[in-house]
C-alpha positions in Angstrom: 77.6 91.1 57.9 74.0 90.6 56.7 73.2 87.4 58.7 75.3 88.4 61.7 73.0 91.6 61.7 70.1 89.4 61.5 70.9 87.6 64.5 72.0 90.4 66.4 68.9 92.2 65.8 66.7 89.3 66.4 68.0 88.6 69.9 68.3 92.3 70.7 64.7 93.3 70.3 63.7 90.2 72.4 66.4 90.9 74.9 65.4 94.1 75.3 61.7 93.2 76.1 62.9 92.1 79.8 64.0 95.6 80.5 60.2 96.6 80.0 59.7 95.3 83.6 62.3 97.3 85.1 61.0 100.3 83.2 57.5 100.0 84.5 58.7 99.8 88.0 61.0 102.9 87.5 58.1 105.0 86.3 56.3 104.0 89.3 58.7 106.0 91.2 57.1 109.2 90.4 53.7 108.2 91.8 55.0 106.7 94.9 54.0 109.7 96.7 50.5 109.2 95.5 50.1 105.6 96.0 51.7 104.7 99.6 50.4 101.1 99.4 51.2 100.4 95.7 54.5 99.2 96.3 54.1 97.3 99.4 54.6 93.6 98.8 52.5 90.9 100.1 51.3 91.1 103.5 51.7 87.8 105.7 48.2 86.0 106.2 47.8 86.1 110.0 50.3 89.0 110.4 48.5 92.1 109.9 46.8 93.3 113.0 43.1 92.9 112.9 42.8 92.1 109.0 43.6 88.5 108.9 41.5 85.8 106.9 42.3 82.1 106.3 39.6 80.6 103.7 39.2 76.8 103.3 37.1 74.6 101.3 33.4 75.3 102.1 32.6 71.7 103.1 35.0 71.9 105.8 35.0 75.5 106.6 34.1 77.2 110.0 34.0 80.9 109.9 35.1 82.7 113.3 35.0 86.4 114.4 37.5 87.4 117.1 36.6 90.5 119.0 38.8 92.5 121.3 39.3 91.3 124.7 38.0 93.6 127.5 40.5 94.6 130.2 38.7 94.1 133.4 42.0 94.4 135.6 41.9 98.5 135.9 45.3 98.4 135.0 45.7 100.7 131.9 49.3 99.0 131.4 47.4 95.9 130.1 45.3 97.9 127.8 47.5 96.9 125.0 46.4 93.2 125.5 42.7 94.0 124.4 44.3 94.1 120.8 47.4 91.8 121.4 45.3 88.8 122.9 43.0 89.2 119.7 45.9 89.0 117.4 47.6 86.0 119.3 44.2 84.1 119.2 43.8 85.0 115.3 47.4 83.7 114.6 46.9 80.7 116.7 43.8 79.6 115.1 44.8 80.7 111.5 46.9 77.7 111.5 44.1 75.6 111.0 43.3 74.9 107.1 39.5 74.4 108.3 38.8 77.7 109.7 38.3 81.3 108.6 39.2 83.8 110.9 37.5 87.2 110.2 39.4 90.4 111.1 38.4 92.2 114.7 38.6 95.5 113.0 35.9 94.3 110.4 33.4 93.3 113.3 33.9 96.6 115.0 33.1 98.4 111.7 30.0 96.4 111.6 29.0 96.9 115.4 29.6 100.7 114.8 27.3 100.6 111.8 24.7 98.8 113.8 24.7 101.1 116.7 25.6 98.3 118.9 27.7 99.6 122.0 31.2 97.7 122.4 30.1 97.1 126.0 27.3 94.8 124.9 29.7 92.5 123.2 30.4 90.0 125.8 26.9 89.0 127.2 24.2 90.3 124.8 22.9 87.3 122.5 20.9 89.5 120.1 23.8 91.5 119.5 25.8 88.5 118.9 23.4 87.3 116.4 23.0 90.6 114.4 26.8 91.2 114.2 27.6 87.4 113.1 24.9 87.6 110.5 26.1 90.7 109.0 29.8 89.4 109.0 28.8 86.0 107.5 30.4 84.1 110.5 29.4 81.0 112.1 30.5 82.1 115.7 32.0 85.1 117.5 34.6 84.6 120.0 34.8 87.0 123.1 37.1 87.6 126.0 38.3 89.4 128.8 41.3 89.6 131.2 41.5 90.3 134.6 44.5 90.5 137.3 44.9 89.9 140.8 48.5 90.5 142.1 51.0 88.7 139.8 48.2 86.4 138.6 46.6 87.0 135.2 43.4 85.5 134.1 41.8 85.0 130.5 38.3 84.1 130.0 36.8 83.2 126.5 33.3 82.4 125.4 31.9 81.6 121.9 28.5 81.9 120.5 27.1 80.6 117.1 25.4 83.1 114.8 22.0 82.2 116.3 22.8 83.2 119.6 23.5 79.7 121.1 26.5 79.6 123.7 29.1 77.4 122.2 32.1 77.5 124.7 30.9 78.8 128.2 33.5 80.8 129.8 36.5 78.7 129.6 39.3 80.2 132.0 42.9 80.0 132.1 45.3 81.6 135.1 48.8 82.0 135.3 51.0 83.3 137.9 53.4 84.9 135.4 52.8 87.2 132.3 55.3 85.2 130.2 52.9 82.3 130.5 50.4 84.0 128.4 51.4 82.2 125.1 50.9 78.8 126.9 47.3 80.1 128.1 46.5 81.2 124.4 47.7 77.7 123.1 45.4 76.0 125.4 42.3 78.1 125.0 42.7 77.8 121.1 42.8 74.3 121.6 39.6 74.3 123.6 37.9 76.4 120.8 39.1 73.8 117.9 37.5 71.0 119.9 34.2 73.0 120.2 34.3 73.8 116.8 35.1 70.0 116.1 37.8 71.4 113.9 40.8 68.9 113.3 44.0 69.4 115.0 46.6 70.3 112.2 50.3 70.2 112.9 50.5 73.5 114.6 53.3 75.5 116.3 52.6 77.3 119.6 51.8 81.1 119.3 55.2 82.0 120.8 57.0 79.8 118.2 55.1 81.6 115.5 56.2 85.0 116.8 57.9 85.8 119.9 58.8 84.4 123.3 58.9 88.0 124.8 55.6 89.4 125.9 57.1 93.2 125.7 58.3 92.4 122.2 54.8 91.4 121.5 53.6 94.6 122.7 55.7 96.7 120.7 54.7 94.6 117.6 50.9 95.1 118.3 51.6 98.8 118.5 53.4 98.9 115.2 50.8 97.0 113.4 48.1 99.2 114.6 50.1 102.2 113.1 50.7 100.4 109.9 46.7 99.8 109.6 46.5 103.7 109.9 49.5 104.3 107.3 51.6 105.9 109.9 54.5 103.9 108.7 57.1 106.4 110.2 55.8 106.1 113.6 55.4 102.2 113.1 59.0 101.7 112.6 60.2 102.5 116.0 57.8 100.2 117.4 59.1 97.2 115.2 62.7 98.1 116.0 61.9 97.8 119.6 60.2 94.5 119.2 63.4 93.0 117.4 65.7 94.7 119.9 63.8 92.6 122.7 63.6 89.4 120.7 66.4 89.1 117.7 64.3 86.1 116.5 61.1 87.9 115.8 60.6 87.0 112.3 57.4 88.6 111.8 58.8 92.1 113.0 61.5 91.8 110.7 59.4 91.1 107.9 57.4 94.4 108.8 60.6 96.4 109.2 61.9 95.2 105.8 58.9 96.4 104.0 59.0 99.6 105.8 62.4 100.3 105.3 61.9 99.5 101.6 58.8 101.9 101.3 60.9 104.6 103.1 63.8 103.9 100.8 66.1 103.4 103.9 68.4 101.4 101.9 71.2 100.6 104.3 69.0 99.4 106.8 66.6 97.4 104.5 69.6 95.5 103.3 70.7 94.5 107.0 67.0 93.6 107.9 66.7 91.5 104.8 69.9 89.6 105.6 68.4 89.0 109.0 65.0 88.0 107.7 66.7 85.5 105.0 68.3 83.8 108.3 65.1 83.6 110.3 63.0 82.3 107.6 62.9 78.4 108.5 61.5 79.8 111.8 58.5 81.4 110.0 55.2 79.5 109.5 54.9 77.8 105.9 52.7 80.7 105.0 54.9 83.4 106.0 57.8 81.5 104.3 55.8 82.0 101.0 55.3 85.8 102.2 59.0 86.2 102.4 59.9 84.5 99.2 57.5 86.5 97.3 59.3 89.8 99.1 62.6 88.5 98.0 61.1 87.8 94.3 60.0 91.3 94.0 63.1 92.7 95.2 65.1 90.8 92.5 62.5 91.6 90.0 61.6 88.0 89.1 58.1 88.7 87.8 57.1 85.3 87.0 58.5 83.8 90.4 56.2 86.3 92.2 53.2 85.5 90.2 53.6 81.8 90.9 54.2 82.4 94.5 50.9 84.5 94.6 49.0 81.8 92.7 50.2 79.1 95.2 48.9 81.1 98.0 45.6 81.8 96.0 45.3 78.4 95.2 45.3 76.9 98.4 43.3 79.9 99.9 41.2 81.2 96.8 39.3 83.9 98.9 42.4 85.0 100.9 41.9 88.8 101.3 45.6 89.7 102.0 47.0 87.6 99.1 44.2 89.1 96.8 45.1 92.8 98.1 48.8 92.3 97.5 48.4 90.9 93.9 46.1 93.8 93.2 48.8 96.2 94.4 51.3 94.2 92.1 49.3 94.7 89.2 48.7 98.4 90.0 52.5 99.0 90.3 52.8 97.5 86.7 50.0 99.8 85.4 47.7 97.1 84.8 44.9 99.0 86.2 42.1 96.8 84.7 43.4 93.7 86.6 43.9 95.6 89.8 40.5 96.9 89.7 39.0 93.3 89.4 41.0 92.3 92.3 40.4 95.3 94.6 36.7 94.8 94.0 37.1 91.0 94.8 39.0 92.1 98.2 36.1 94.4 99.1 33.6 91.7 98.1 35.3 89.5 100.8 35.5 92.4 103.2 33.3 95.4 102.3 35.1 97.4 105.1 38.6 97.0 103.9 39.6 100.7 104.0 43.0 100.4 102.3 41.4 98.5 99.3 38.8 101.5 98.9 41.8 103.8 99.0 43.8 101.8 96.0 40.5 101.3 94.3 40.0 105.2 94.4 43.4 105.7 92.7 42.6 103.1 90.0 39.9 105.0 88.8 41.4 108.4 89.0 44.4 107.1 87.1 42.2 106.3 84.3 40.3 109.5 84.3 37.2 108.5 86.1 37.4 111.1 88.9 33.8 111.0 89.6 33.8 107.3 90.7 37.2 108.0 92.5 35.8 110.7 94.6 32.9 108.5 95.5 35.0 105.6 96.7 37.3 108.1 98.7 34.1 109.6 100.4 33.4 106.0 101.6 36.7 105.7 102.8 36.4 108.9 104.8 33.2 107.8 106.2 34.8 104.5 107.5 37.9 106.3 109.0 37.2 109.9 109.5 39.7 110.3 112.3 42.6 108.9 110.3 44.7 111.3 108.2 45.2 109.1 105.2 41.7 109.1 103.6 41.7 113.0 103.6 45.3 112.8 102.1 44.0 110.7 99.4 41.1 112.7 98.9 43.4 115.6 98.5 45.6 113.9 96.0 42.8 113.2 93.8 41.3 116.8 93.9 44.7 117.9 93.3 45.0 115.7 90.1 41.7 117.1 88.7 43.1 120.7 89.3 40.8 121.6 92.2 43.7 123.3 94.4 41.3 124.8 97.0 39.5 121.5 97.7 42.9 119.7 97.8 44.7 122.0 100.2 41.4 121.8 102.6 41.7 117.9 102.3 45.5 118.2 103.1 44.9 120.5 105.9 42.3 118.1 107.4 44.9 115.3 107.3 47.4 117.4 109.2 44.8 118.6 111.9 44.2 114.8 112.5 48.0 114.1 112.8 50.6 116.9 112.4 53.3 114.4 111.6 51.7 112.7 108.6 54.6 114.0 106.2 52.8 112.8 102.9 50.4 115.6 103.7 53.0 118.2 103.8 54.8 116.7 100.5 51.5 117.3 98.9 51.1 120.6 99.9 54.5 121.6 98.9 53.8 120.3 95.3 50.3 122.2 95.3 52.0 125.5 96.4 54.9 124.8 93.7 52.1 124.3 91.0 50.5 127.7 92.2 53.7 129.5 92.2 53.8 130.1 95.9 57.4 129.0 96.2 58.2 130.1 99.8 55.2 128.1 101.1 56.4 125.2 98.8 59.6 125.1 100.2 58.4 125.2 104.0 56.0 122.4 103.4 58.9 120.2 101.4 61.3 120.9 104.2 58.7 119.8 106.6 58.0 116.7 104.7 61.7 115.8 104.9 62.0 115.7 108.4 63.5 112.6 109.7 64.1 111.3 106.1 67.7 111.0 106.1 68.6 108.5 103.2 67.4 106.6 100.0 65.3 107.6 97.1 62.4 109.0 99.0 64.9 111.7 100.7 66.3 112.2 97.2 63.0 112.5 95.6 61.7 115.4 98.3 65.2 117.1 97.6 64.6 117.0 94.0 61.3 118.6 94.5 63.0 121.3 96.4 65.3 121.7 93.8 62.7 121.9 91.1 61.0 124.8 93.5 64.3 126.8 93.5 64.7 126.4 90.0 61.2 127.7 89.0 61.4 130.6 91.5 64.8 131.7 89.8 67.4 130.3 92.3 69.4 128.1 89.9 72.4 128.0 92.0 70.4 126.8 95.1 68.6 124.2 92.8 72.0 123.0 91.5 73.2 122.4 95.0 69.9 120.7 96.1 70.5 118.2 93.1 73.9 117.6 94.0 72.9 116.9 97.6 70.1 114.7 96.2 72.7 112.5 94.3 75.0 112.2 97.3 72.2 110.7 99.3 71.0 108.5 96.6 73.2 108.4 93.4 71.3 105.5 91.5 68.8 108.1 89.9 67.9 107.8 86.1 67.6 111.3 85.0 68.9 113.5 87.7 72.7 113.3 86.7 72.0 114.2 83.1 69.7 117.1 84.0 71.9 118.6 86.3 74.9 118.3 83.7 72.6 120.0 81.2 72.0 123.1 83.7 75.7 123.3 84.3 76.2 123.6 80.4 73.6 126.0 80.3 75.6 128.0 82.9 78.5 128.1 80.3 80.3 125.5 82.7 80.8 122.6 80.1 83.8 121.6 81.8 82.0 121.6 85.1 79.4 119.3 83.6 82.1 116.9 82.4 83.7 116.8 85.7 80.6 116.3 87.6 79.3 113.3 85.3 82.5 111.6 85.6 82.8 112.0 89.4 79.3 111.0 89.7 80.4 107.7 88.0 82.8 107.0 90.4 80.4 107.8 93.2 77.9 105.1 92.1 80.8 102.5 91.9 81.9 103.4 95.5 78.3 102.8 96.6 77.6 99.7 94.6 77.3 97.2 97.4 77.5 93.3 97.1 74.2 92.9 99.0 70.5 92.7 98.2 70.2 95.4 95.7 73.5 95.0 93.8 71.7 93.8 90.8 69.4 96.8 90.4 72.4 99.4 91.0 74.6 97.7 88.6 71.9 97.9 85.8 71.9 101.8 86.7 75.8 102.0 86.1 75.5 100.4 83.0 72.7 102.5 81.7 74.6 105.6 82.9 77.6 104.9 80.7 75.3 104.1 77.9 74.0 107.7 78.2 77.3 109.5 79.0 79.8 107.3 77.2 81.8 107.2 80.5 84.0 104.2 81.4 82.0 101.8 79.1 84.7 99.1 79.5 84.3 99.4 83.4 80.8 99.2 83.4 80.8 95.9 81.1 83.3 94.5 83.8 80.8 95.6 86.7 77.8 93.8 84.8 79.7 90.6 84.0 80.9 90.4 87.8 77.4 91.0 89.1 75.9 88.4 86.7 78.3 85.8 87.8 77.4 86.4 91.6 73.8 87.1 91.1 72.4 83.9 89.2 69.0 85.3 88.3 67.5 85.1 84.7 66.0 88.2 85.0 68.9 89.9 85.7 70.8 87.9 83.0 68.4 89.2 80.5 68.6 92.7 81.4 72.2 93.1 82.0 72.9 91.2 78.8 70.9 93.8 76.8 72.9 96.8 78.2 76.3 94.9 77.9 75.4 94.3 74.3 74.6 98.1 73.8 77.6 99.0 75.5 79.7 96.5 73.3 77.9 98.2 70.1 78.9 101.6 71.3 82.6 100.2 71.2 82.1 98.9 67.8 82.7 95.3 69.2 79.9 93.7 67.0 81.1 90.0 67.2 81.0 90.0 70.7 77.9 91.7 71.2 76.4 89.0 68.7 77.9 86.3 70.7 76.3 87.4 73.7 72.8 88.1 72.3 72.5 84.6 70.7 72.9 83.0 74.0 69.5 84.5 75.2 66.1 82.8 74.5 63.6 85.4 72.8 60.5 83.5 73.9 61.4 83.6 77.5 62.2 87.3 77.3 58.9 88.1 76.2 57.4 85.9 78.9 58.8 88.2 81.5 56.7 91.2 80.3 53.7 89.4 79.4 51.8 91.1 82.5 52.6 94.6 81.6 50.1 96.5 79.4 51.9 99.9 79.3 55.7 101.1 78.8 57.6 104.2 79.5 58.6 106.3 76.7 62.1 107.3 78.0 62.9 104.1 79.5 63.2 101.8 77.6 61.7 102.8 74.3 64.3 105.5 73.8 67.1 102.7 73.6 64.9 100.8 71.0 65.1 104.0 69.1 69.1 104.0 69.4 68.6 100.3 68.0 66.5 101.6 65.1 69.2 104.2 64.3 72.0 101.2 64.3 70.1 99.0 62.2 68.3 101.5 59.7 70.5 100.2 57.0 68.7 97.0 57.2 64.8 97.5 57.8 64.2 94.5 55.5 65.8 92.0 57.9 64.3 93.8 61.1 60.7 93.5 59.6 60.1 90.1 60.7 61.4 90.6 64.1 59.2 93.6 64.9 56.4 91.5 63.4 57.1 88.7 65.7 56.9 91.1 68.7 53.7 92.4 67.3 52.3 88.7 67.2 53.3 87.9 70.7 51.8 91.2 72.1 48.6 90.3 70.0 48.3 86.7 71.3 48.6 88.1 75.1 45.9 90.7 74.3 48.6 93.5 75.3 46.9 96.1 72.8 49.3 99.1 74.0 52.4 96.9 73.6 51.5 96.1 70.2 51.0 99.5 69.2 54.3 100.5 70.8 56.3 98.0 68.7 54.1 99.1 65.6 55.3 102.8 66.2 58.8 101.4 66.8 58.5 99.7 63.4 57.0 103.0 61.7 60.1 104.9 63.2 62.6 102.5 61.7 60.9 102.7 58.6 60.9 106.5 58.3 64.5 106.5 59.5 65.4 104.1 56.9 63.7 106.1 54.1 61.6 103.4 53.4 57.7 103.0 52.7 55.2 101.7 55.1 55.2 103.9 58.2 51.9 105.2 57.2 50.3 101.7 57.5 51.7 101.2 60.9 50.2 104.7 62.1 47.0 103.8 60.5 46.7 100.7 62.3 47.5 102.4 65.7 45.4 105.4 65.0 48.3 107.5 65.2 48.8 111.0 63.4 52.1 111.7 61.6 53.9 113.8 63.8 54.7 116.5 61.4 50.9 117.2 61.4 50.9 118.8 64.8 51.4 122.6 65.3 53.2 123.6 68.5 53.7 126.9 70.4 55.7 127.7 73.3 57.4 127.8 75.6 55.5 129.9 78.2 56.4 130.6 81.8 55.3 127.5 84.2 54.0 129.6 87.2 50.6 128.7 87.9 50.7 127.0 84.5 47.9 124.6 84.8 45.3 127.3 85.7 46.7 130.2 83.8 45.0 130.7 80.5 47.8 131.6 77.8 47.1 132.8 74.5 45.9 129.7 72.6 43.3 129.2 75.3 41.9 132.8 74.9 41.9 132.9 71.0 43.3 130.1 68.7 44.9 131.7 65.7 47.6 129.9 64.0 49.0 133.1 62.5 49.3 134.9 65.8 52.8 135.7 67.5 52.7 136.5 71.4 55.2 137.5 73.9 56.5 134.8 76.4 58.7 136.4 78.8 61.6 138.1 77.0 61.1 136.3 73.9 58.3 136.0 71.0 56.6 132.8 70.2 54.3 131.6 67.5 52.9 128.4 66.0 55.1 126.2 64.2 55.2 122.6 62.8 56.5 119.9 65.0 59.7 118.2 64.2 61.9 115.9 66.6 64.5 113.0 66.1 62.1 110.1 66.2 58.7 109.1 64.5 57.3 106.9 67.2 54.0 108.9 67.9 55.6 110.6 71.0 55.3 114.5 70.4 58.6 115.3 72.2 58.1 119.0 73.3 61.2 119.0 75.2 63.3 118.7 71.9 60.9 120.5 69.9 60.6 123.8 72.0 64.4 123.4 73.2 64.0 123.6 76.8 64.3 121.3 79.9 63.1 124.1 82.3 59.7 124.4 83.9 57.5 125.4 80.9 54.1 125.4 79.3 53.5 124.2 75.6 50.5 123.8 73.3 50.0 121.5 70.3 47.2 121.5 67.9 45.9 119.0 65.3 43.0 118.6 63.2 40.9 115.3 62.7 38.4 114.5 59.9 35.8 112.1 60.6 33.6 110.7 57.9 30.8 110.6 60.1 29.5 111.1 63.7 31.5 108.5 65.7 32.2 107.4 69.2 36.0 107.0 69.8 38.7 106.6 72.3 41.6 109.1 72.3 44.4 107.3 74.0 46.7 109.6 75.5 49.7 109.7 77.8 51.7 112.7 78.9 55.0 113.5 80.8 53.8 116.5 82.6 50.3 117.9 83.6 48.0 117.7 80.5 44.8 119.6 79.5 43.0 118.6 76.2 40.2 120.3 74.4 38.2 118.8 71.6 36.2 121.5 69.3 36.5 123.9 72.2 35.4 121.6 74.9 37.5 120.4 77.5 37.7 116.5 77.4 40.6 115.7 80.1 42.3 117.5 82.7 44.9 115.7 84.6 47.3 117.7 86.9 49.9 114.8 87.5 53.4 114.8 86.3 54.9 111.5 85.7 56.4 109.4 82.9 54.7 109.5 79.4 53.0 106.2 78.9 51.2 105.2 75.7 47.4 104.8 76.3 48.0 105.8 80.0 44.7 107.9 79.8 41.5 106.6 77.6 39.0 109.3 77.0 35.8 108.1 75.6 34.2 110.8 73.2 32.5 111.8 70.2 33.8 113.1 66.8 31.4 115.3 64.8 31.2 114.7 61.0 33.9 116.7 59.2 36.4 118.4 60.7 37.4 118.2 64.7 40.1 120.6 66.3 42.3 119.0 69.0 43.9 121.3 71.4 46.4 119.9 73.9 48.3 121.9 76.8 51.3 120.4 78.7 52.8 121.8 81.7 56.4 120.4 82.7 58.5 120.9 85.6 62.0 120.1 84.5 63.5 117.6 82.2 61.6 115.6 79.5 58.0 116.5 78.5 55.8 115.7 75.7 52.8 113.3 75.0 51.3 110.2 73.1 48.2 110.7 71.0 46.1 108.3 68.9 42.6 107.8 68.0 40.8 104.1 68.2 37.9 102.0 68.4 37.0 100.2 71.7 39.7 97.5 70.8 42.5 100.1 70.6 42.7 99.9 66.8 42.8 102.7 64.3 39.5 103.7 62.7 39.3 103.5 58.9 38.0 106.7 57.3 39.5 109.0 60.0 42.3 111.2 58.8 44.5 113.6 60.5 45.8 116.9 59.1 47.4 120.0 60.3 45.1 122.4 62.3 45.7 125.2 59.8 45.3 122.9 56.6 41.9 124.0 54.9 42.5 121.6 52.0 40.1 119.0 51.3 42.2 116.8 49.4 42.4 113.7 51.5 44.6 111.7 49.1 47.5 114.4 49.3 47.1 114.2 53.1 47.5 110.5 52.9 50.5 110.9 50.7 52.0 112.9 53.6 51.9 109.8 56.0 55.3 108.8 54.2 57.1 111.6 55.5 58.2 112.0 59.2 58.2 114.5 62.0 
């Protein structure tokens, strides 16, 4: 059994690494409402209206700016062509590898900043010189359109940055609107000739997009709305475009992304299937974009990165690809890499509004609110009449706990656009935190208008359920959660939460029946299309958590694995199947399954992820620790291999996570060595924390409870109908996570406190690394050092606080405010490299002893 156990454990640990990617994506579901762009995949170069840039080798490069075309026809029905023609020329000219095409929007931002009237754009050489120099363009392309009867005339001219006329009014005229594409192609050829650019193999603009001018009109309108983050309003425009031209691949691409963002799964599946059938009609660059989209849907991280690198290798300063890759890193919690790329994007285009938006969130999520507010203020200055910058500013203020300022920003967004649903959602969350439950329900119902299916609909309904639960309407909350699961059954924690609430209502039979029925509901909704891999994994995970239908779930995972030939899925499903087999005591089959997988390849799949979610997947690692606790010596080498791999990749937080899991294993096994792992990571033994609660959640983030007013570890205070006092912390795992849900015995909305003493040998500058599930406030020696009103999954090192310790004793007080379900936090004290600091000692806050040796000996005892 020893050798089989060794093989089984070795592979199990490495197999599970692949699940980290999935966990990282899942934890982002909680912040999608805050970052509406972070889950958008690669935007096709040449596809986003007014935001296209193609970069080539400097010695061959020509840089061209395309302005809006002026409508001189007097026909307002042709106004859309002012932008539409610009986009056609951008798309046509962008096929050349020797030409950079700057965004039209960027040029107009420059013109507004230089106080140059748009009416001067066509004939004023001085204005051309000023704008071209500011933009770094070699030349500006200007044009106009006119109409006589059925005859349409397009005129273009081009000036170089010194003002010299390069192309003097080149005209094309047609007798029919549908010949417009041919005119654009002919004029694009003339422009390339004038710029002395070689003619690469190129498609006509119609072949690149649509042969229907009306479809183009709707597509242009849709892209304009996407640029303003008005996705719900953009969807009908793209839907009309594809109804007019069923081969409009670019419109299908945009629709697929929007349906995914809005979690309209059934429509997304159909659109993705159509997009796949049209792939060969797309330009080579569009084809790569489509491939990236599918690689991200399939969760093939390495393939996604390789495709991004392919684009950026050919076009190293491609803003759209740079922006998309930055969003990719953001979505995995790798804020440092995201920041570098957002700044690169802004270096390429200082007026890239959406990059500013994301960069602001990047700083805010790391706790640098001052910088975040400065960045978003700049975003507001760039687009004062768009709702999103005000909404984003409101979110940052909300995270900071400035509810009054946040509400003003959200209201300003709605003043600009009363249909901007994210602002209603954020106002709902704000009123929920303040305890204004009627207002919260009103705002959340407004946010839900028009959202009929998918995880977005479920998320809003879950918020409504939390609001009803917090207001005392338990029956209403239960019904809302049931409806949420009907709309989108593939949720991680909602079914388990609902079952627990039913048990609290003394309805254990109803809870068991609900869990069983929900399993069958998931099976019935399991499709064989694009998302079957993700949904099958959810089915398997659900069986692991509940013990329901483990045999059936193994069959589902096997069946999907046969039909869905992807390494990423094979690895994740392999681990879940293994745990299900172990749950059934089918150990030999589990070993056979695990030994078929490649450990090093598994780790490679998560090499880009710096942080991981506490409850998904580390809780399953803890299950493994309990299973293997009788053989800790055999497992040590395998955990150390994980630690070495993380260290080689510079993944400090991942290394710390494995060390803490090793500490938990040694503690559970009754073996020595846990203290060494804790010292290396700078993590206090969990038993050293004192905790107090639970307190009522209403207005909990702002309200001062007894521990904030007077810190007395001997006091007993009233909380609702019960008396609470400080007590030692205990939970069932010892991996550095202070589990308040388990320790304070509640999953309902609540507030809890935790306190700890830190003894420092000298005055030191340190990093306090935290990650909380629930809103968090933290004080060091009575001074608040962190305040984050953000409810998302607990992630090790999610927040890094640079602060100073005084010589001698220092007191930490932490406050966590939960809404419902799991809540707790990570805490460690490190140097700048993320390692524990020799000489620092932890102790309970009411321990006045100075015997450090005694306290050190306590590190062998668990929480």
